[in-house]
PDB file of the backbone (N, CA, C, O) and the ligand in Angstrom, with CONECT records:
HET     ZN  A 101       1
ATOM      1  N   UNK A   1     -70.079  12.681  65.820  1.00  0.00           N
ATOM      2  CA  UNK A   1     -70.311  14.138  65.943  1.00  0.00           C
ATOM      3  C   UNK A   1     -71.122  14.581  64.677  1.00  0.00           C
ATOM      4  O   UNK A   1     -70.824  14.200  63.545  1.00  0.00           O
ATOM      5  N   UNK A   2     -72.129  15.381  64.947  1.00  0.00           N
ATOM      6  CA  UNK A   2     -72.950  15.897  63.825  1.00  0.00           C
ATOM      7  C   UNK A   2     -72.406  17.094  63.178  1.00  0.00           C
ATOM      8  O   UNK A   2     -71.893  17.975  63.868  1.00  0.00           O
ATOM      9  N   UNK A   3     -72.478  17.188  61.949  1.00  0.00           N
ATOM     10  CA  UNK A   3     -72.157  18.329  61.226  1.00  0.00           C
ATOM     11  C   UNK A   3     -73.451  18.949  60.668  1.00  0.00           C
ATOM     12  O   UNK A   3     -74.538  18.426  60.917  1.00  0.00           O
ATOM     13  N   UNK A   4     -73.334  20.155  59.851  1.00  0.00           N
ATOM     14  CA  UNK A   4     -74.653  20.532  59.344  1.00  0.00           C
ATOM     15  C   UNK A   4     -74.621  20.339  57.796  1.00  0.00           C
ATOM     16  O   UNK A   4     -73.668  19.860  57.180  1.00  0.00           O
ATOM     17  N   UNK A   5     -75.802  20.780  57.248  1.00  0.00           N
ATOM     18  CA  UNK A   5     -75.998  20.455  55.844  1.00  0.00           C
ATOM     19  C   UNK A   5     -74.991  20.946  54.882  1.00  0.00           C
ATOM     20  O   UNK A   5     -74.825  20.402  53.790  1.00  0.00           O
ATOM     21  N   UNK A   6     -74.286  22.025  55.302  1.00  0.00           N
ATOM     22  CA  UNK A   6     -73.239  22.529  54.401  1.00  0.00           C
ATOM     23  C   UNK A   6     -72.150  21.536  54.139  1.00  0.00           C
ATOM     24  O   UNK A   6     -71.473  21.565  53.112  1.00  0.00           O
ATOM     25  N   UNK A   7     -72.008  20.708  55.042  1.00  0.00           N
ATOM     26  CA  UNK A   7     -70.977  19.566  54.884  1.00  0.00           C
ATOM     27  C   UNK A   7     -71.078  18.780  53.669  1.00  0.00           C
ATOM     28  O   UNK A   7     -70.094  18.331  53.082  1.00  0.00           O
ATOM     29  N   UNK A   8     -72.380  18.606  53.269  1.00  0.00           N
ATOM     30  CA  UNK A   8     -72.667  17.781  52.100  1.00  0.00           C
ATOM     31  C   UNK A   8     -73.177  18.567  50.941  1.00  0.00           C
ATOM     32  O   UNK A   8     -73.765  17.965  50.043  1.00  0.00           O
ATOM     33  N   UNK A   9     -73.008  19.841  50.878  1.00  0.00           N
ATOM     34  CA  UNK A   9     -73.461  20.748  49.879  1.00  0.00           C
ATOM     35  C   UNK A   9     -72.910  20.255  48.558  1.00  0.00           C
ATOM     36  O   UNK A   9     -73.637  20.190  47.567  1.00  0.00           O
ATOM     37  N   UNK A  10     -71.582  19.893  48.530  1.00  0.00           N
ATOM     38  CA  UNK A  10     -70.914  19.448  47.242  1.00  0.00           C
ATOM     39  C   UNK A  10     -71.520  18.127  46.764  1.00  0.00           C
ATOM     40  O   UNK A  10     -71.716  17.952  45.561  1.00  0.00           O
ATOM     41  N   UNK A  11     -71.813  17.219  47.644  1.00  0.00           N
ATOM     42  CA  UNK A  11     -72.323  15.937  47.288  1.00  0.00           C
ATOM     43  C   UNK A  11     -73.788  16.124  46.826  1.00  0.00           C
ATOM     44  O   UNK A  11     -74.188  15.476  45.859  1.00  0.00           O
ATOM     45  N   UNK A  12     -74.583  16.961  47.458  1.00  0.00           N
ATOM     46  CA  UNK A  12     -75.957  17.203  46.966  1.00  0.00           C
ATOM     47  C   UNK A  12     -75.950  17.863  45.601  1.00  0.00           C
ATOM     48  O   UNK A  12     -76.817  17.582  44.773  1.00  0.00           O
ATOM     49  N   UNK A  13     -75.000  18.723  45.357  1.00  0.00           N
ATOM     50  CA  UNK A  13     -74.872  19.432  44.117  1.00  0.00           C
ATOM     51  C   UNK A  13     -74.614  18.427  43.023  1.00  0.00           C
ATOM     52  O   UNK A  13     -75.153  18.486  41.917  1.00  0.00           O
ATOM     53  N   UNK A  14     -73.754  17.500  43.403  1.00  0.00           N
ATOM     54  CA  UNK A  14     -73.386  16.405  42.428  1.00  0.00           C
ATOM     55  C   UNK A  14     -74.676  15.542  42.046  1.00  0.00           C
ATOM     56  O   UNK A  14     -74.900  15.206  40.883  1.00  0.00           O
ATOM     57  N   UNK A  15     -75.450  15.233  43.047  1.00  0.00           N
ATOM     58  CA  UNK A  15     -76.594  14.413  42.786  1.00  0.00           C
ATOM     59  C   UNK A  15     -77.745  15.110  42.233  1.00  0.00           C
ATOM     60  O   UNK A  15     -78.380  14.572  41.327  1.00  0.00           O
ATOM     61  N   UNK A  16     -78.108  16.346  42.719  1.00  0.00           N
ATOM     62  CA  UNK A  16     -79.394  16.977  42.301  1.00  0.00           C
ATOM     63  C   UNK A  16     -79.020  18.066  41.219  1.00  0.00           C
ATOM     64  O   UNK A  16     -79.930  18.621  40.603  1.00  0.00           O
ATOM     65  N   UNK A  17     -77.747  18.371  40.986  1.00  0.00           N
ATOM     66  CA  UNK A  17     -77.321  19.335  39.949  1.00  0.00           C
ATOM     67  C   UNK A  17     -77.907  20.741  40.255  1.00  0.00           C
ATOM     68  O   UNK A  17     -78.113  21.566  39.365  1.00  0.00           O
ATOM     69  N   UNK A  18     -78.155  20.955  41.530  1.00  0.00           N
ATOM     70  CA  UNK A  18     -78.527  22.301  41.913  1.00  0.00           C
ATOM     71  C   UNK A  18     -78.226  22.495  43.417  1.00  0.00           C
ATOM     72  O   UNK A  18     -78.121  21.519  44.160  1.00  0.00           O
ATOM     73  N   UNK A  19     -78.096  23.708  43.838  1.00  0.00           N
ATOM     74  CA  UNK A  19     -77.781  23.880  45.269  1.00  0.00           C
ATOM     75  C   UNK A  19     -78.872  23.472  46.236  1.00  0.00           C
ATOM     76  O   UNK A  19     -79.935  24.092  46.254  1.00  0.00           O
ATOM     77  N   UNK A  20     -78.641  22.449  47.040  1.00  0.00           N
ATOM     78  CA  UNK A  20     -79.728  21.893  47.890  1.00  0.00           C
ATOM     79  C   UNK A  20     -79.632  22.460  49.267  1.00  0.00           C
ATOM     80  O   UNK A  20     -80.585  22.332  50.036  1.00  0.00           O
ATOM     81  N   UNK A  21     -78.570  23.062  49.617  1.00  0.00           N
ATOM     82  CA  UNK A  21     -78.466  23.461  50.925  1.00  0.00           C
ATOM     83  C   UNK A  21     -79.561  24.457  51.368  1.00  0.00           C
ATOM     84  O   UNK A  21     -79.928  24.491  52.543  1.00  0.00           O
ATOM     85  N   UNK A  22     -80.104  25.303  50.378  1.00  0.00           N
ATOM     86  CA  UNK A  22     -81.047  26.232  50.624  1.00  0.00           C
ATOM     87  C   UNK A  22     -82.493  25.650  50.505  1.00  0.00           C
ATOM     88  O   UNK A  22     -83.489  26.287  50.849  1.00  0.00           O
ATOM     89  N   UNK A  23     -82.524  24.411  49.999  1.00  0.00           N
ATOM     90  CA  UNK A  23     -83.887  23.798  49.837  1.00  0.00           C
ATOM     91  C   UNK A  23     -84.443  23.589  51.206  1.00  0.00           C
ATOM     92  O   UNK A  23     -83.694  23.319  52.145  1.00  0.00           O
ATOM     93  N   UNK A  24     -85.737  23.704  51.349  1.00  0.00           N
ATOM     94  CA  UNK A  24     -86.387  23.533  52.644  1.00  0.00           C
ATOM     95  C   UNK A  24     -86.981  22.186  52.753  1.00  0.00           C
ATOM     96  O   UNK A  24     -87.775  21.770  51.910  1.00  0.00           O
ATOM     97  N   UNK A  25     -86.563  21.414  53.903  1.00  0.00           N
ATOM     98  CA  UNK A  25     -87.016  20.102  54.118  1.00  0.00           C
ATOM     99  C   UNK A  25     -88.088  20.159  55.127  1.00  0.00           C
ATOM    100  O   UNK A  25     -87.978  20.936  56.076  1.00  0.00           O
ATOM    101  N   UNK A  26     -89.171  19.354  54.987  1.00  0.00           N
ATOM    102  CA  UNK A  26     -90.208  19.277  55.942  1.00  0.00           C
ATOM    103  C   UNK A  26     -90.275  17.857  56.627  1.00  0.00           C
ATOM    104  O   UNK A  26     -90.635  16.860  56.001  1.00  0.00           O
ATOM    105  N   UNK A  27     -89.926  17.835  57.871  1.00  0.00           N
ATOM    106  CA  UNK A  27     -89.876  16.589  58.544  1.00  0.00           C
ATOM    107  C   UNK A  27     -91.108  15.806  58.555  1.00  0.00           C
ATOM    108  O   UNK A  27     -92.122  16.361  58.979  1.00  0.00           O
ATOM    109  N   UNK A  28     -91.174  14.490  58.115  1.00  0.00           N
ATOM    110  CA  UNK A  28     -92.322  13.802  58.020  1.00  0.00           C
ATOM    111  C   UNK A  28     -92.899  13.391  59.501  1.00  0.00           C
ATOM    112  O   UNK A  28     -94.078  13.088  59.681  1.00  0.00           O
ATOM    113  N   UNK A  29     -91.964  13.420  60.478  1.00  0.00           N
ATOM    114  CA  UNK A  29     -92.315  13.084  61.802  1.00  0.00           C
ATOM    115  C   UNK A  29     -92.948  14.219  62.643  1.00  0.00           C
ATOM    116  O   UNK A  29     -94.056  14.154  63.177  1.00  0.00           O
ATOM    117  N   UNK A  30     -92.074  15.295  62.690  1.00  0.00           N
ATOM    118  CA  UNK A  30     -92.586  16.500  63.520  1.00  0.00           C
ATOM    119  C   UNK A  30     -93.041  17.714  62.763  1.00  0.00           C
ATOM    120  O   UNK A  30     -93.526  18.673  63.364  1.00  0.00           O
ATOM    121  N   UNK A  31     -92.895  17.697  61.453  1.00  0.00           N
ATOM    122  CA  UNK A  31     -93.353  18.846  60.655  1.00  0.00           C
ATOM    123  C   UNK A  31     -92.493  20.017  60.654  1.00  0.00           C
ATOM    124  O   UNK A  31     -92.914  21.043  60.122  1.00  0.00           O
ATOM    125  N   UNK A  32     -91.322  19.990  61.191  1.00  0.00           N
ATOM    126  CA  UNK A  32     -90.388  21.122  61.173  1.00  0.00           C
ATOM    127  C   UNK A  32     -89.912  21.409  59.798  1.00  0.00           C
ATOM    128  O   UNK A  32     -89.554  20.483  59.070  1.00  0.00           O
ATOM    129  N   UNK A  33     -89.889  22.634  59.408  1.00  0.00           N
ATOM    130  CA  UNK A  33     -89.466  23.102  58.144  1.00  0.00           C
ATOM    131  C   UNK A  33     -88.164  23.888  58.302  1.00  0.00           C
ATOM    132  O   UNK A  33     -88.098  24.840  59.079  1.00  0.00           O
ATOM    133  N   UNK A  34     -87.124  23.482  57.555  1.00  0.00           N
ATOM    134  CA  UNK A  34     -85.821  24.086  57.847  1.00  0.00           C
ATOM    135  C   UNK A  34     -84.898  23.875  56.617  1.00  0.00           C
ATOM    136  O   UNK A  34     -84.984  22.833  55.968  1.00  0.00           O
ATOM    137  N   UNK A  35     -84.044  24.824  56.299  1.00  0.00           N
ATOM    138  CA  UNK A  35     -83.206  24.641  55.141  1.00  0.00           C
ATOM    139  C   UNK A  35     -82.265  23.409  55.390  1.00  0.00           C
ATOM    140  O   UNK A  35     -81.843  23.174  56.523  1.00  0.00           O
ATOM    141  N   UNK A  36     -81.952  22.642  54.330  1.00  0.00           N
ATOM    142  CA  UNK A  36     -81.062  21.509  54.513  1.00  0.00           C
ATOM    143  C   UNK A  36     -79.749  21.879  55.141  1.00  0.00           C
ATOM    144  O   UNK A  36     -79.167  21.077  55.871  1.00  0.00           O
ATOM    145  N   UNK A  37     -79.281  23.032  54.887  1.00  0.00           N
ATOM    146  CA  UNK A  37     -78.018  23.534  55.394  1.00  0.00           C
ATOM    147  C   UNK A  37     -77.978  23.507  56.969  1.00  0.00           C
ATOM    148  O   UNK A  37     -76.916  23.434  57.588  1.00  0.00           O
ATOM    149  N   UNK A  38     -79.194  23.569  57.560  1.00  0.00           N
ATOM    150  CA  UNK A  38     -79.315  23.660  59.102  1.00  0.00           C
ATOM    151  C   UNK A  38     -79.568  22.322  59.765  1.00  0.00           C
ATOM    152  O   UNK A  38     -79.532  22.200  60.990  1.00  0.00           O
ATOM    153  N   UNK A  39     -79.841  21.260  58.889  1.00  0.00           N
ATOM    154  CA  UNK A  39     -80.128  20.049  59.484  1.00  0.00           C
ATOM    155  C   UNK A  39     -78.820  19.416  60.113  1.00  0.00           C
ATOM    156  O   UNK A  39     -77.701  19.913  59.990  1.00  0.00           O
ATOM    157  N   UNK A  40     -79.098  18.300  60.774  1.00  0.00           N
ATOM    158  CA  UNK A  40     -77.930  17.496  61.348  1.00  0.00           C
ATOM    159  C   UNK A  40     -77.390  16.528  60.314  1.00  0.00           C
ATOM    160  O   UNK A  40     -78.170  15.864  59.630  1.00  0.00           O
ATOM    161  N   UNK A  41     -76.138  16.435  60.187  1.00  0.00           N
ATOM    162  CA  UNK A  41     -75.542  15.493  59.164  1.00  0.00           C
ATOM    163  C   UNK A  41     -74.527  14.578  59.851  1.00  0.00           C
ATOM    164  O   UNK A  41     -73.641  15.039  60.571  1.00  0.00           O
ATOM    165  N   UNK A  42     -74.671  13.303  59.620  1.00  0.00           N
ATOM    166  CA  UNK A  42     -73.656  12.263  60.164  1.00  0.00           C
ATOM    167  C   UNK A  42     -73.071  11.654  58.948  1.00  0.00           C
ATOM    168  O   UNK A  42     -73.783  11.099  58.111  1.00  0.00           O
ATOM    169  N   UNK A  43     -71.754  11.751  58.833  1.00  0.00           N
ATOM    170  CA  UNK A  43     -70.939  11.194  57.675  1.00  0.00           C
ATOM    171  C   UNK A  43     -70.469   9.750  57.989  1.00  0.00           C
ATOM    172  O   UNK A  43     -70.038   9.054  57.070  1.00  0.00           O
ATOM    173  N   UNK A  44     -70.533   9.299  59.198  1.00  0.00           N
ATOM    174  CA  UNK A  44     -70.016   8.049  59.456  1.00  0.00           C
ATOM    175  C   UNK A  44     -70.957   7.048  59.178  1.00  0.00           C
ATOM    176  O   UNK A  44     -72.018   6.990  59.798  1.00  0.00           O
ATOM    177  N   UNK A  45     -70.603   6.124  58.150  1.00  0.00           N
ATOM    178  CA  UNK A  45     -71.447   5.184  57.568  1.00  0.00           C
ATOM    179  C   UNK A  45     -72.401   4.272  58.405  1.00  0.00           C
ATOM    180  O   UNK A  45     -72.472   4.406  59.626  1.00  0.00           O
ATOM    181  N   UNK A  46     -73.066   3.428  57.785  1.00  0.00           N
ATOM    182  CA  UNK A  46     -73.172   3.286  56.357  1.00  0.00           C
ATOM    183  C   UNK A  46     -73.991   4.394  55.632  1.00  0.00           C
ATOM    184  O   UNK A  46     -75.190   4.540  55.865  1.00  0.00           O
ATOM    185  N   UNK A  47     -73.338   5.140  54.781  1.00  0.00           N
ATOM    186  CA  UNK A  47     -74.047   6.056  54.065  1.00  0.00           C
ATOM    187  C   UNK A  47     -73.969   7.415  54.856  1.00  0.00           C
ATOM    188  O   UNK A  47     -73.440   7.500  55.965  1.00  0.00           O
ATOM    189  N   UNK A  48     -74.545   8.472  54.184  1.00  0.00           N
ATOM    190  CA  UNK A  48     -74.593   9.761  54.815  1.00  0.00           C
ATOM    191  C   UNK A  48     -76.017   9.939  55.354  1.00  0.00           C
ATOM    192  O   UNK A  48     -76.961   9.788  54.579  1.00  0.00           O
ATOM    193  N   UNK A  49     -76.215  10.240  56.589  1.00  0.00           N
ATOM    194  CA  UNK A  49     -77.508  10.402  57.176  1.00  0.00           C
ATOM    195  C   UNK A  49     -77.790  11.944  57.543  1.00  0.00           C
ATOM    196  O   UNK A  49     -76.983  12.605  58.197  1.00  0.00           O
ATOM    197  N   UNK A  50     -78.985  12.445  57.072  1.00  0.00           N
ATOM    198  CA  UNK A  50     -79.408  13.791  57.504  1.00  0.00           C
ATOM    199  C   UNK A  50     -80.480  13.647  58.458  1.00  0.00           C
ATOM    200  O   UNK A  50     -81.398  12.880  58.169  1.00  0.00           O
ATOM    201  N   UNK A  51     -80.498  14.278  59.565  1.00  0.00           N
ATOM    202  CA  UNK A  51     -81.538  14.116  60.618  1.00  0.00           C
ATOM    203  C   UNK A  51     -82.111  15.449  60.921  1.00  0.00           C
ATOM    204  O   UNK A  51     -81.452  16.484  60.825  1.00  0.00           O
ATOM    205  N   UNK A  52     -83.480  15.397  61.325  1.00  0.00           N
ATOM    206  CA  UNK A  52     -84.142  16.614  61.722  1.00  0.00           C
ATOM    207  C   UNK A  52     -83.431  17.220  62.917  1.00  0.00           C
ATOM    208  O   UNK A  52     -83.031  16.511  63.841  1.00  0.00           O
ATOM    209  N   UNK A  53     -83.277  18.533  62.894  1.00  0.00           N
ATOM    210  CA  UNK A  53     -82.536  19.130  64.064  1.00  0.00           C
ATOM    211  C   UNK A  53     -83.449  19.269  65.256  1.00  0.00           C
ATOM    212  O   UNK A  53     -82.958  19.396  66.378  1.00  0.00           O
ATOM    213  N   UNK A  54     -84.803  19.250  65.062  1.00  0.00           N
ATOM    214  CA  UNK A  54     -85.810  19.223  66.205  1.00  0.00           C
ATOM    215  C   UNK A  54     -85.932  17.981  66.791  1.00  0.00           C
ATOM    216  O   UNK A  54     -85.698  17.869  67.994  1.00  0.00           O
ATOM    217  N   UNK A  55     -86.293  16.939  66.061  1.00  0.00           N
ATOM    218  CA  UNK A  55     -86.677  15.651  66.619  1.00  0.00           C
ATOM    219  C   UNK A  55     -85.734  14.527  66.364  1.00  0.00           C
ATOM    220  O   UNK A  55     -85.928  13.436  66.899  1.00  0.00           O
ATOM    221  N   UNK A  56     -84.647  14.755  65.514  1.00  0.00           N
ATOM    222  CA  UNK A  56     -83.633  13.820  65.182  1.00  0.00           C
ATOM    223  C   UNK A  56     -84.045  12.667  64.315  1.00  0.00           C
ATOM    224  O   UNK A  56     -83.267  11.747  64.061  1.00  0.00           O
ATOM    225  N   UNK A  57     -85.236  12.722  63.876  1.00  0.00           N
ATOM    226  CA  UNK A  57     -85.752  11.696  62.962  1.00  0.00           C
ATOM    227  C   UNK A  57     -84.932  11.714  61.611  1.00  0.00           C
ATOM    228  O   UNK A  57     -84.485  12.782  61.191  1.00  0.00           O
ATOM    229  N   UNK A  58     -84.753  10.630  60.991  1.00  0.00           N
ATOM    230  CA  UNK A  58     -83.943  10.568  59.764  1.00  0.00           C
ATOM    231  C   UNK A  58     -84.741  11.238  58.573  1.00  0.00           C
ATOM    232  O   UNK A  58     -85.866  10.831  58.284  1.00  0.00           O
ATOM    233  N   UNK A  59     -84.187  12.184  57.948  1.00  0.00           N
ATOM    234  CA  UNK A  59     -84.780  12.865  56.803  1.00  0.00           C
ATOM    235  C   UNK A  59     -84.316  12.277  55.485  1.00  0.00           C
ATOM    236  O   UNK A  59     -85.121  12.059  54.580  1.00  0.00           O
ATOM    237  N   UNK A  60     -83.095  12.035  55.381  1.00  0.00           N
ATOM    238  CA  UNK A  60     -82.494  11.699  54.073  1.00  0.00           C
ATOM    239  C   UNK A  60     -81.260  10.661  54.390  1.00  0.00           C
ATOM    240  O   UNK A  60     -80.507  10.808  55.352  1.00  0.00           O
ATOM    241  N   UNK A  61     -81.174   9.686  53.523  1.00  0.00           N
ATOM    242  CA  UNK A  61     -79.963   8.786  53.612  1.00  0.00           C
ATOM    243  C   UNK A  61     -79.454   8.723  52.187  1.00  0.00           C
ATOM    244  O   UNK A  61     -80.179   8.448  51.232  1.00  0.00           O
ATOM    245  N   UNK A  62     -78.092   9.009  52.100  1.00  0.00           N
ATOM    246  CA  UNK A  62     -77.470   8.984  50.740  1.00  0.00           C
ATOM    247  C   UNK A  62     -76.357   7.869  50.817  1.00  0.00           C
ATOM    248  O   UNK A  62     -75.415   7.950  51.604  1.00  0.00           O
ATOM    249  N   UNK A  63     -76.527   6.885  49.990  1.00  0.00           N
ATOM    250  CA  UNK A  63     -75.536   5.787  49.940  1.00  0.00           C
ATOM    251  C   UNK A  63     -75.068   5.591  48.493  1.00  0.00           C
ATOM    252  O   UNK A  63     -75.755   5.877  47.513  1.00  0.00           O
ATOM    253  N   UNK A  64     -73.907   5.107  48.456  1.00  0.00           N
ATOM    254  CA  UNK A  64     -73.273   4.821  47.194  1.00  0.00           C
ATOM    255  C   UNK A  64     -73.210   3.396  46.933  1.00  0.00           C
ATOM    256  O   UNK A  64     -72.471   2.730  47.658  1.00  0.00           O
ATOM    257  N   UNK A  65     -73.875   2.817  46.005  1.00  0.00           N
ATOM    258  CA  UNK A  65     -73.904   1.450  45.734  1.00  0.00           C
ATOM    259  C   UNK A  65     -73.464   1.165  44.321  1.00  0.00           C
ATOM    260  O   UNK A  65     -74.093   1.613  43.363  1.00  0.00           O
ATOM    261  N   UNK A  66     -72.438   0.459  44.196  1.00  0.00           N
ATOM    262  CA  UNK A  66     -71.872   0.103  42.778  1.00  0.00           C
ATOM    263  C   UNK A  66     -71.850   1.344  41.916  1.00  0.00           C
ATOM    264  O   UNK A  66     -72.375   1.304  40.804  1.00  0.00           O
ATOM    265  N   UNK A  67     -71.274   2.442  42.363  1.00  0.00           N
ATOM    266  CA  UNK A  67     -71.078   3.572  41.609  1.00  0.00           C
ATOM    267  C   UNK A  67     -72.395   4.480  41.464  1.00  0.00           C
ATOM    268  O   UNK A  67     -72.346   5.530  40.823  1.00  0.00           O
ATOM    269  N   UNK A  68     -73.517   4.059  42.054  1.00  0.00           N
ATOM    270  CA  UNK A  68     -74.669   4.819  41.908  1.00  0.00           C
ATOM    271  C   UNK A  68     -74.965   5.517  43.252  1.00  0.00           C
ATOM    272  O   UNK A  68     -74.741   4.936  44.313  1.00  0.00           O
ATOM    273  N   UNK A  69     -75.452   6.724  43.203  1.00  0.00           N
ATOM    274  CA  UNK A  69     -75.846   7.391  44.452  1.00  0.00           C
ATOM    275  C   UNK A  69     -77.322   7.046  44.642  1.00  0.00           C
ATOM    276  O   UNK A  69     -78.159   7.295  43.775  1.00  0.00           O
ATOM    277  N   UNK A  70     -77.600   6.482  45.769  1.00  0.00           N
ATOM    278  CA  UNK A  70     -79.043   6.087  46.174  1.00  0.00           C
ATOM    279  C   UNK A  70     -79.433   7.116  47.279  1.00  0.00           C
ATOM    280  O   UNK A  70     -78.784   7.213  48.320  1.00  0.00           O
ATOM    281  N   UNK A  71     -80.559   7.900  46.990  1.00  0.00           N
ATOM    282  CA  UNK A  71     -81.065   8.764  47.931  1.00  0.00           C
ATOM    283  C   UNK A  71     -82.376   8.427  48.528  1.00  0.00           C
ATOM    284  O   UNK A  71     -83.333   8.325  47.761  1.00  0.00           O
ATOM    285  N   UNK A  72     -82.536   8.251  49.727  1.00  0.00           N
ATOM    286  CA  UNK A  72     -83.737   7.891  50.462  1.00  0.00           C
ATOM    287  C   UNK A  72     -84.324   9.138  51.073  1.00  0.00           C
ATOM    288  O   UNK A  72     -83.740   9.646  52.031  1.00  0.00           O
ATOM    289  N   UNK A  73     -85.460   9.687  50.586  1.00  0.00           N
ATOM    290  CA  UNK A  73     -86.007  10.882  51.065  1.00  0.00           C
ATOM    291  C   UNK A  73     -87.324  10.514  51.789  1.00  0.00           C
ATOM    292  O   UNK A  73     -88.160  11.386  52.028  1.00  0.00           O
ATOM    293  N   UNK A  74     -87.501   9.270  52.125  1.00  0.00           N
ATOM    294  CA  UNK A  74     -88.767   8.884  52.774  1.00  0.00           C
ATOM    295  C   UNK A  74     -89.142   9.562  54.097  1.00  0.00           C
ATOM    296  O   UNK A  74     -90.304   9.610  54.501  1.00  0.00           O
ATOM    297  N   UNK A  75     -88.047  10.106  54.776  1.00  0.00           N
ATOM    298  CA  UNK A  75     -88.291  10.718  56.065  1.00  0.00           C
ATOM    299  C   UNK A  75     -88.745  12.171  55.908  1.00  0.00           C
ATOM    300  O   UNK A  75     -88.982  12.869  56.894  1.00  0.00           O
ATOM    301  N   UNK A  76     -88.866  12.626  54.619  1.00  0.00           N
ATOM    302  CA  UNK A  76     -89.353  14.004  54.528  1.00  0.00           C
ATOM    303  C   UNK A  76     -90.867  14.011  53.998  1.00  0.00           C
ATOM    304  O   UNK A  76     -91.326  13.181  53.213  1.00  0.00           O
ATOM    305  N   UNK A  77     -91.529  15.033  54.532  1.00  0.00           N
ATOM    306  CA  UNK A  77     -92.856  15.145  53.916  1.00  0.00           C
ATOM    307  C   UNK A  77     -92.828  16.035  52.688  1.00  0.00           C
ATOM    308  O   UNK A  77     -93.710  15.946  51.834  1.00  0.00           O
ATOM    309  N   UNK A  78     -91.808  16.905  52.589  1.00  0.00           N
ATOM    310  CA  UNK A  78     -91.731  17.664  51.430  1.00  0.00           C
ATOM    311  C   UNK A  78     -90.192  18.192  51.366  1.00  0.00           C
ATOM    312  O   UNK A  78     -89.494  18.343  52.369  1.00  0.00           O
ATOM    313  N   UNK A  79     -89.787  18.438  50.084  1.00  0.00           N
ATOM    314  CA  UNK A  79     -88.465  19.033  49.923  1.00  0.00           C
ATOM    315  C   UNK A  79     -88.647  20.088  48.900  1.00  0.00           C
ATOM    316  O   UNK A  79     -88.792  19.736  47.730  1.00  0.00           O
ATOM    317  N   UNK A  80     -88.656  21.453  49.240  1.00  0.00           N
ATOM    318  CA  UNK A  80     -88.839  22.525  48.344  1.00  0.00           C
ATOM    319  C   UNK A  80     -87.516  23.095  47.898  1.00  0.00           C
ATOM    320  O   UNK A  80     -86.675  23.560  48.668  1.00  0.00           O
ATOM    321  N   UNK A  81     -87.404  23.017  46.556  1.00  0.00           N
ATOM    322  CA  UNK A  81     -86.133  23.513  45.969  1.00  0.00           C
ATOM    323  C   UNK A  81     -86.388  24.802  45.234  1.00  0.00           C
ATOM    324  O   UNK A  81     -87.307  24.873  44.418  1.00  0.00           O
ATOM    325  N   UNK A  82     -85.614  25.806  45.495  1.00  0.00           N
ATOM    326  CA  UNK A  82     -85.901  27.155  44.785  1.00  0.00           C
ATOM    327  C   UNK A  82     -85.419  26.965  43.379  1.00  0.00           C
ATOM    328  O   UNK A  82     -84.460  26.253  43.081  1.00  0.00           O
ATOM    329  N   UNK A  83     -86.170  27.668  42.513  1.00  0.00           N
ATOM    330  CA  UNK A  83     -85.900  27.565  41.121  1.00  0.00           C
ATOM    331  C   UNK A  83     -84.544  28.349  40.852  1.00  0.00           C
ATOM    332  O   UNK A  83     -84.310  29.402  41.445  1.00  0.00           O
ATOM    333  N   UNK A  84     -83.678  27.806  39.954  1.00  0.00           N
ATOM    334  CA  UNK A  84     -82.375  28.424  39.863  1.00  0.00           C
ATOM    335  C   UNK A  84     -82.446  29.899  39.206  1.00  0.00           C
ATOM    336  O   UNK A  84     -81.540  30.724  39.329  1.00  0.00           O
ATOM    337  N   UNK A  85     -83.545  30.102  38.552  1.00  0.00           N
ATOM    338  CA  UNK A  85     -83.741  31.461  37.845  1.00  0.00           C
ATOM    339  C   UNK A  85     -84.108  32.494  38.734  1.00  0.00           C
ATOM    340  O   UNK A  85     -84.002  33.651  38.329  1.00  0.00           O
ATOM    341  N   UNK A  86     -84.559  32.258  39.982  1.00  0.00           N
ATOM    342  CA  UNK A  86     -85.023  33.299  40.815  1.00  0.00           C
ATOM    343  C   UNK A  86     -83.898  33.978  41.577  1.00  0.00           C
ATOM    344  O   UNK A  86     -84.145  34.907  42.346  1.00  0.00           O
TER     345      UNK A  86
HETATM  346 ZN    ZN A 101     -88.474  16.438  63.028  1.00  0.00          ZN2+
END
């Protein structure tokens, strides 16, 4: 069952040290632009998978390897993060 990006808000905050749920992800496959909070999230391993809500292409994969968080963003064309001071 798919969750949404809010389900991994805490995990993303830990990795990126900023709120990523409002960051806008551009899908490399279909070009859809949407806040991470609204994308599809699958927590059942291996790793955490974020998929495009429009075309279900994989946008982001977060896996934990030997205590390190590995983040694969290759499914995104862009990830725009709002500056914390704004
Ligand atoms: Zn897409």
